[in-house]
C-alpha positions in Angstrom: -15.1 -26.1 -17.5 -13.2 -27.1 -20.6 -9.5 -27.6 -19.8 -8.3 -25.1 -22.4 -10.7 -22.5 -21.0 -9.4 -23.2 -17.5 -5.8 -22.8 -18.6 -6.7 -19.5 -20.4 -8.6 -18.2 -17.3 -5.6 -19.0 -15.1 -3.3 -17.2 -17.5 -5.6 -14.1 -17.5 -5.8 -14.2 -13.7 -2.0 -14.5 -13.4 -1.5 -11.5 -15.7 -4.0 -9.5 -13.6 -2.1 -10.4 -10.4 1.2 -9.3 -11.9 -0.4 -6.0 -13.1 -1.8 -5.4 -9.6 1.6 -6.3 -8.0 3.4 -3.8 -10.3 0.8 -1.1 -9.4 1.2 -1.7 -5.7 5.1 -1.6 -5.9 4.8 1.8 -7.7 2.5 3.0 -5.0 4.9 1.8 -2.3 7.8 3.7 -4.0 5.7 6.9 -4.1 4.7 6.4 -0.5 8.4 5.9 0.5 9.3 9.2 -1.3 6.5 11.1 0.4 7.6 9.7 3.8 11.2 10.9 3.2 10.0 14.4 2.1 7.7 14.6 5.1 10.5 13.6 7.5 12.8 16.2 6.0 10.1 18.9 6.2 8.9 18.1 9.8 11.8 16.2 11.5 9.0 14.0 12.9 10.7 10.7 13.8 7.3 9.0 13.5 7.5 9.4 9.7 10.4 6.9 9.8 8.1 4.2 11.3 6.6 3.7 7.8 9.9 2.7 6.2 10.1 -0.8 7.7 6.4 -1.4 7.0 7.0 -0.4 3.3 10.0 -2.7 3.1 8.0 -5.6 4.6 5.1 -4.9 2.2 7.5 -4.9 -0.7 8.7 -8.4 0.3 5.2 -9.7 0.7 4.1 -8.3 -2.7 7.2 -9.7 -4.4 6.4 -13.2 -3.0 2.7 -12.9 -3.6 1.1 -15.8 -5.5 -2.5 -16.5 -6.4 -2.2 -19.8 -4.5 -1.0 -18.2 -1.3 -3.9 -16.8 0.8 -1.6 -16.4 3.8 0.4 -13.8 1.8 -2.8 -11.9 0.9 -3.9 -12.0 4.6 -0.4 -10.8 5.7 -0.5 -8.0 3.1 -3.9 -6.9 4.4 -2.5 -6.8 8.0 0.5 -4.8 6.9 -1.8 -2.4 5.0 -3.9 -1.9 8.1 -0.8 -1.1 10.2 0.5 1.2 7.5 -2.9 3.1 7.5 -2.8 3.4 11.3 0.7 4.9 11.3 -0.1 7.1 8.3 -3.2 8.5 10.1 -1.1 9.3 13.2 1.5 11.1 11.1 -1.2 13.0 9.3 -2.7 14.1 12.6 0.7 15.2 13.9 1.5 17.1 10.8 -1.9 18.9 10.9 -1.3 19.8 14.6 2.1 21.2 13.7 0.7 23.1 10.7 -2.1 24.6 12.9 0.4 25.7 15.5 2.5 27.4 12.9 -0.3 29.2 11.0 0.8 32.6 12.3 3.3 32.8 9.3 5.2 30.9 6.6 7.9 29.9 9.1 7.9 26.2 8.1 7.7 24.1 5.0 4.3 22.9 6.3 2.8 26.4 6.3 4.6 27.2 3.0 2.5 24.6 1.2 3.7 21.0 1.5 1.1 19.0 -0.5 -1.6 17.2 1.4 -1.4 13.5 0.6 -3.6 12.4 3.5 -6.0 10.8 1.0 -3.2 8.7 -0.4 -4.2 5.1 0.0 -3.0 1.9 -1.6 -4.6 0.6 -4.7 -7.4 -1.9 -4.1 -5.4 -5.1 -4.1 -6.9 -8.5 -3.8 -10.5 -7.3 -4.3 -10.2 -8.4 -7.9 -8.6 -11.8 -6.9 -10.9 -14.7 -7.4 -11.9 -17.2 -4.8 -9.6 -20.2 -4.6 -10.9 -23.1 -6.6 -12.3 -26.1 -4.8 -10.4 -29.4 -4.5 -11.7 -30.4 -8.0 -10.4 -27.2 -9.5 -13.9 -26.3 -10.7 -14.2 -22.9 -9.0 -16.5 -24.2 -6.3 
């Protein structure tokens, strides 16, 4: 590959990475807001378990670099943990809502929005494979 093309490709990939990082940070902020709202509505302490994960994910995203596959792996692990806790919270909230269906006695029954399908943006799927030792993409 011509050196100028390689430099330009690297610039484009870096710009894409920064865009994806920004999107992920926005999603984390939205998730954090939803966690707080859910905790206020339900008093479920389990909701607070996501806050440290979100903070850790923010740190990983902030330090993420295209040349750091360990950060990408770590972020994938954190995302898996986040999803596991979020699914447990969703299950607990649904159980609470079902138990309170006899009236509008709680914020859950009164129509707290369902964000159970909220999932992080696909991050890393668009990242290219690391170039080989010669830097030729092999």
